[in-house]
N, C-alpha and C positions, 0 to 999 in steps of 0.2 A: 069597686067599681060593678056594677051591676051590666052585664054582659045588655039587659033587657035594655039600658037608658043609653046606649049608642046604635045608632044606626048605624041597618048591615050595608051603607053604601058610603058610611066614612071610613077612609080610606084613613089606614095605621102604619105609622113608625117606630121602631127601635132604632135610637139616634147616639151611638156609643162616643161616652167623652161629651158630656151636657153642664159639665159645671160652671164653667165661666167664658168666653168670649165670642170664636166662631159658631162652638155647639150651643151655647146657650142662648146666644140671637138665633140659631135655626130653633131650637123648640120656638120661642115666642112667634115668630113667623107661620111656624106650622101651625101653632093654634089657632093664629088668629085666620089662616084659612082654610078653620074647622077640623082640622087632620086629628085623630087619637094621637098621642107621643108617650112611649114607653121611654123615657130616656135616664143613663145611665152614669152615675159618679162614683168617684172613689172614698166620696165623705157625704151622710147622707143629710149633714146638717149644712143644707146651702138656702142660706136667706131669699136670693133670687128665684129658687126654682119653688121653695116656698111659696111663697108670691102667687108667684105664676098656676101654684095649684088651688090658691086661694081664687083666681080670677075663673080658673077653667078647672074646678072638680071634676067632673066627669070626663076630662079629656085628656090627662095628665096623669101621668104613674110614673114615677122614679123610682128605680131599681143601683141595687149596689153591683158595682165591679170597676177593678182592676183588671188592666184587659192583660197584663203581663202576668197575672197570678191565672195557671190552668184553672186550679179547685175553684175556681168563683165565675171562672166562664161557664164549668160543666155545674156550678149551682146556680146560673144563672137559665140556664135551659133547662134546667129541671121545675124551678118555678117558674117558667113559660110554658111549662105543657099544654095548657087549655090556650092558647092562645097563637093565631099569623099574622106574619105582619107584609103588608102591600111593599113595604119598604125598610130594608137594614141599610144603615147606612153609618159607620167606623170613622169620627172624625179625632178621637184621642189620638196625641202624638206632641212629641217634645224635640229638646233640642241642646247641644253639649253645651255648654260655657265657653271653651275657646271656641268658637266659631271662624272665627277666621284664620285659624292653625293649617298650617297642611296637616294632612293624613297620619304623615309619616311621625310627628313627634306628640300624639295623642295618644295619653295611657289606653291599656285594654281596657278597664273600666268604663269609660269613657264612649268608646264604640262600643261592648257590648251594650252598654246602655240604649244607648241612640238606634242603634240598629235591631235590640229587640223590642222596641217599643216601639220603632215605624216601620218595622216590616214584616217579623218574625209574630210579631201580636196581633196584626189584624188578621192577620190569616187565620192563626190560628180561632180569633171568633169567630171567623168567617165558617171555617171546617168545623166549628163547635156549635153554632147557631141557624146555618144556613137550609135545616128543616123548617124553622120554624117562621121561613119567607117560603110563600106561594109560590107555585111553579112559576106561573108568569108574572112573579116579584123581581123588585131590583133589589141587586146588593152592591153599595157602594161605597169607596174608600176615601177621606181628604187623601189626595196626592200633594201636588206641585212643580210647577214650574220650571223650578230647579232639578227634577229628579226627569229631567228630556235630557239626554245626551248632547244630544246633536244641535239643541242650542244651547250649550254651556262654551262660549267662547271667552271669557272674562274670569273665569275661577271662583275661587272662592267657596264658604259653606262647605266646606268638602266633606266631612262626615254627613251634614245634613245631605246636598244632594247626594250621597253616594246611598243612604239607606230609603232615598223616596224613589230614586232610579231601580232600587232595589224591591222595592214596592210593586212600583207598574212593572216588573217582568215576573215576579210570583203571579201577578192577579194575570200577568195573559198566561201562564202555564195553568194555572188554574180557569181561566173561559176554556183552553184547547183541553183541559180534562175530565170540563163539564158540560161539553159543550151538545155534545149527545145524548145525554141522561137530562136537561132542561132548556132544552134549543132557544124553548120562547122564553129565556131568562134574559132579564137586562144587567149590563156589569159595567161598573162605573167607574174611573179616577178622575177625580177632580179637581183641579188647579185651581183655587181661587182665586187667585192674585194677590198682590202685596198688601195685607190688610191692619190695621194698629189696632195692637193686639200686646198681650204682657208677648206673645212669642214673636210677633210680628218688629214688636217696636211704635217708640211715638214718631220716626220719621216715616211711616209707612205712605204708601201713595192714595190708600182709600179708607174712606168709617165702612165700620163694618153696619150703618146703617144706607151706602150705596151701595156696598154686596154680599148681602145677605140675600134681599126678595132674589137677583140674579139666580142664587145657588140655588135658591126654592125651586127658582123657574124652571131651571136646568133638570134638577132630580123630578120634578112633575113629570115636564116632556118626553122624560127617557122613558117610563114605567112602560110603556109600551113596543119599545123600541129593543128588541133581540139583540146580544152581544155584547161584549166589551169595548168604548170610547175614551179616548181617555181627551180629556178636552178641558175647555177653561171655562170661567163662571158663564158666559152665556152660551155657551153648549158646541163652540168651535172647537173642534178637534186641536190637540196640540199635538208637534212633533214627539216622536217617542227619541 
């Protein structure tokens, strides 16, 4: 893609985890709104993204990234050496197979896989790619309302809840550490709600069509608001 073919006013997003579900729908929505999108997937053979690239050949790039692989994060950083983004948003995440099992009954392997994917790896991506984001840009991560400690009154999904609560805490630490270096930067933890996807399941309350425009609205609206917020898809604060 030629730099000259994209207007200097065209906003750019680096969207991590875009192969399916919410991430793929977000790519579509951002493209509809005129953004230039660089989307990462773990497998470049993705028919849905290929179809989108044919519709938006000047505005969509696809890159390879498994967020749990630090070497791939470094390689992506190097491939993007000439690019700067208005938004870095990390959507990639996972849930364990035995979601309703008490935390003490889970295997070490199951615990490590979810915690590394949902809590540690997003912070590694941020640390590895933050200089590819403009100083006044936005860095965001897809969290969950289930990451709220004060709202947890019914239990269940203990490992998933714990991984998102850990992610929230790590982002608060990052915000405190980075606030003096980039006081103008916006940081976002976004709880999208219970959405019908492979991860959310068929019984979820909301469809992608209902929720993704609100998610993108919130990302757009937070771009010029420095500091960290943990909010729902409408931009309303969620209790920590």
